[in-house]
C-alpha positions as CSV (number, residue, x, y, z in Angstrom):
1,M,-13.3,125.8,6.5
2,P,-16.8,126.7,7.8
3,A,-18.7,124.2,9.9
4,P,-21.5,122.3,8.1
5,Q,-24.8,124.2,8.2
6,Q,-27.3,122.7,10.5
7,Y,-31.0,122.7,9.4
8,A,-34.0,122.8,11.7
9,A,-36.2,119.8,11.9
10,H,-39.5,120.2,10.0
11,G,-42.6,118.2,10.5
12,A,-44.2,117.3,13.8
13,Y,-45.6,114.3,15.5
14,D,-47.1,113.1,18.7
15,F,-47.4,109.7,20.5
16,E,-50.4,108.3,22.4
17,W,-50.7,104.8,23.8
18,K,-54.1,103.2,23.6
19,G,-53.4,100.0,25.6
20,E,-50.8,98.1,23.6
21,V,-51.1,100.2,20.5
22,L,-48.9,103.2,19.9
23,C,-50.9,105.9,18.0
24,I,-48.6,108.3,16.1
25,R,-50.0,111.4,14.4
26,F,-47.8,113.1,11.8
27,F,-48.1,116.8,10.8
28,G,-46.6,118.8,7.9
29,V,-43.6,118.0,5.7
30,F,-40.7,115.9,7.2
31,N,-37.1,116.5,6.4
32,I,-34.1,114.2,7.4
33,E,-33.6,116.1,10.7
34,A,-37.2,115.5,11.8
35,V,-37.0,111.9,10.8
36,E,-33.9,111.4,12.9
37,V,-35.5,113.0,16.0
38,F,-38.6,111.0,15.4
39,C,-36.7,107.7,15.2
40,T,-34.9,108.4,18.5
41,D,-38.2,109.5,20.2
42,L,-40.0,106.4,18.9
43,R,-37.4,104.0,20.2
44,Q,-37.4,105.7,23.7
45,T,-41.2,105.8,23.8
46,V,-41.5,102.1,23.1
47,A,-38.7,101.2,25.5
48,Q,-40.3,103.2,28.3
49,R,-43.6,101.3,27.8
50,G,-41.8,98.0,28.2
51,L,-44.1,95.9,26.1
52,T,-43.0,92.7,24.4
53,R,-45.9,92.9,21.9
54,W,-47.5,96.1,20.5
55,G,-49.2,97.6,17.5
56,R,-48.6,100.8,15.6
57,L,-51.3,103.1,14.2
58,A,-49.8,105.8,12.1
59,D,-52.3,108.7,11.4
60,L,-51.0,110.5,8.4
61,R,-54.1,112.5,7.6
62,Q,-52.3,115.8,8.4
63,W,-49.0,114.7,7.0
64,Q,-47.9,116.6,3.9
65,G,-44.9,114.6,2.6
66,I,-41.2,113.8,3.2
67,T,-37.9,114.7,1.6
68,P,-36.1,111.9,-0.3
69,E,-33.4,111.7,2.4
70,G,-36.1,111.5,5.1
71,K,-38.0,108.8,3.3
72,E,-34.8,106.7,3.1
73,A,-34.1,107.1,6.8
74,Y,-37.7,106.3,7.8
75,A,-37.7,103.2,5.6
76,A,-34.6,102.0,7.4
77,L,-36.5,102.2,10.7
78,S,-38.8,99.4,9.5
79,D,-36.1,96.7,10.3
80,W,-36.3,97.8,13.9
81,Y,-40.0,97.1,14.4
82,P,-40.0,93.3,14.7
83,G,-37.2,93.2,17.2
84,A,-38.9,95.9,19.3
85,G,-42.1,93.8,19.5
86,A,-44.3,95.4,16.8
87,V,-46.7,92.8,15.5
88,A,-49.0,94.8,13.1
89,H,-49.3,98.2,11.6
90,V,-52.2,100.4,10.6
91,Q,-51.9,103.5,8.5
92,L,-54.5,106.3,7.9
93,Y,-54.2,108.5,4.9
94,P,-56.5,111.4,3.7
95,S,-56.3,110.3,0.1
96,A,-54.8,107.8,-2.4
97,F,-52.4,110.6,-3.5
98,T,-51.0,111.1,-0.1
99,Q,-50.7,107.3,0.4
100,S,-48.8,107.1,-2.9
101,M,-46.2,109.6,-1.5
102,A,-45.4,107.0,1.2
103,D,-45.4,103.8,-1.0
104,T,-41.6,103.2,-0.4
105,V,-42.1,103.4,3.3
106,N,-45.3,101.3,3.1
107,Q,-43.5,98.6,1.3
108,S,-40.7,98.4,3.8
109,V,-43.1,98.2,6.7
110,A,-45.1,95.5,5.0
111,R,-41.9,93.4,4.9
112,V,-41.8,93.2,8.7
113,G,-45.4,92.6,9.7
114,P,-49.1,92.8,8.6
115,V,-50.1,96.3,7.4
116,K,-53.6,97.6,6.8
117,Q,-54.7,100.9,5.4
118,C,-57.8,102.1,7.4
119,D,-60.2,105.0,7.2
120,S,-60.5,105.7,10.9
121,V,-58.7,105.3,14.2
122,E,-61.6,103.1,15.4
123,E,-61.3,100.8,12.4
124,G,-57.6,100.5,12.8
125,L,-57.8,99.8,16.6
126,A,-60.4,97.1,15.9
127,W,-58.1,95.5,13.3
128,L,-55.2,95.6,15.7
129,Q,-57.3,94.1,18.5
130,G,-57.6,91.0,16.3
131,F,-53.9,90.4,17.0
132,G,-54.7,90.1,20.7
133,L,-53.6,93.6,21.4
134,A,-55.3,95.6,24.2
135,I,-56.7,98.9,22.8
136,T,-57.5,100.5,26.1
137,D,-55.5,101.0,29.4
């Protein structure tokens, strides 16, 4: 019997800390493999920073969607956030249509902490600062 076929990860992301806020930019369409790599990298990035409280700003303005399997895996990550110290979440979308593609994920994140949809990084950082989070190093 042949070995199961491995698929390449699709979609890209980067991380940048602004004080106690982890800014994540998403690019392209994500499949399950990309989500699995992202989840591992996210956990390592947060652990390396060593914060007990932090905020998340997800910039999805260049994101183009996610496969159904990827969406399910990403939604499961939401349960990890509170135990890892995440206190609030901001999300940036280019349009209501793009935001609607992520509604399942948005609902799962909203279960574990305050969430706000913002129009800019600056607006999101200001909102997160209201939770006592530093937004500069």
